[in-house]
C-alpha positions in Angstrom: 108.1 82.4 119.7 106.1 85.5 120.8 102.6 83.9 120.9 101.9 85.1 124.5 103.9 88.3 124.3 102.4 91.3 122.6 104.9 93.6 120.8 102.8 96.6 121.6 103.4 96.0 125.4 106.8 97.0 126.8 106.3 94.7 129.8 105.7 91.7 127.5 109.0 92.3 125.9 110.8 92.7 129.2 109.1 89.5 130.5 110.1 87.5 127.5 113.8 88.6 127.8 113.6 88.1 131.6 112.5 84.5 130.9 115.0 83.8 128.2 117.8 84.9 130.6 116.8 82.1 132.9 116.8 79.3 130.3 119.3 76.5 130.8 120.9 77.0 127.4 124.4 78.0 126.3 125.2 81.6 127.1 125.7 82.6 123.5 122.3 81.2 122.6 120.7 83.3 125.4 122.4 86.4 124.1 121.3 85.8 120.5 117.7 85.1 121.6 117.6 88.2 123.8 118.9 90.4 121.0 116.3 89.0 118.6 113.5 89.6 121.0 114.9 93.1 121.9 115.0 94.0 118.2 111.3 93.1 117.8 110.3 95.4 120.6 112.5 98.3 119.7 111.4 98.0 116.0 107.9 98.4 117.5 109.0 101.7 119.0 109.8 100.8 122.6 112.8 102.2 124.4 115.7 99.7 124.5 116.9 101.3 127.8 113.5 100.7 129.4 113.2 97.1 128.3 116.7 96.4 129.5 115.9 98.0 132.9 112.8 96.0 133.3 114.4 92.7 132.2 117.1 93.2 134.9 114.6 93.3 137.7 115.0 90.4 140.2 111.3 89.6 139.9 109.4 89.1 136.7 108.4 92.6 135.4 104.7 93.3 135.6 102.8 96.3 134.4 101.8 98.6 137.3 98.2 98.2 138.4 96.2 101.4 138.3 94.6 102.3 141.6 91.0 103.3 141.4 90.5 107.0 142.1 88.7 107.8 145.3 85.6 110.0 145.2 85.4 112.9 147.6 
């Protein structure tokens, strides 16, 4: 189930839950799948609050891109 989602990445967990929430499956099945996925990421040490915040975004949650530092 998590082949393309790395448990060490909080954004991967949020993306997985974000996608599960959009499946055309019964509501209770969505809830169960989201809870199981959330448990994997929280067991890995990530913040449940942060994952939930990211999963609620209207667009798929992506990791911020670091901007290169400009030299003087």
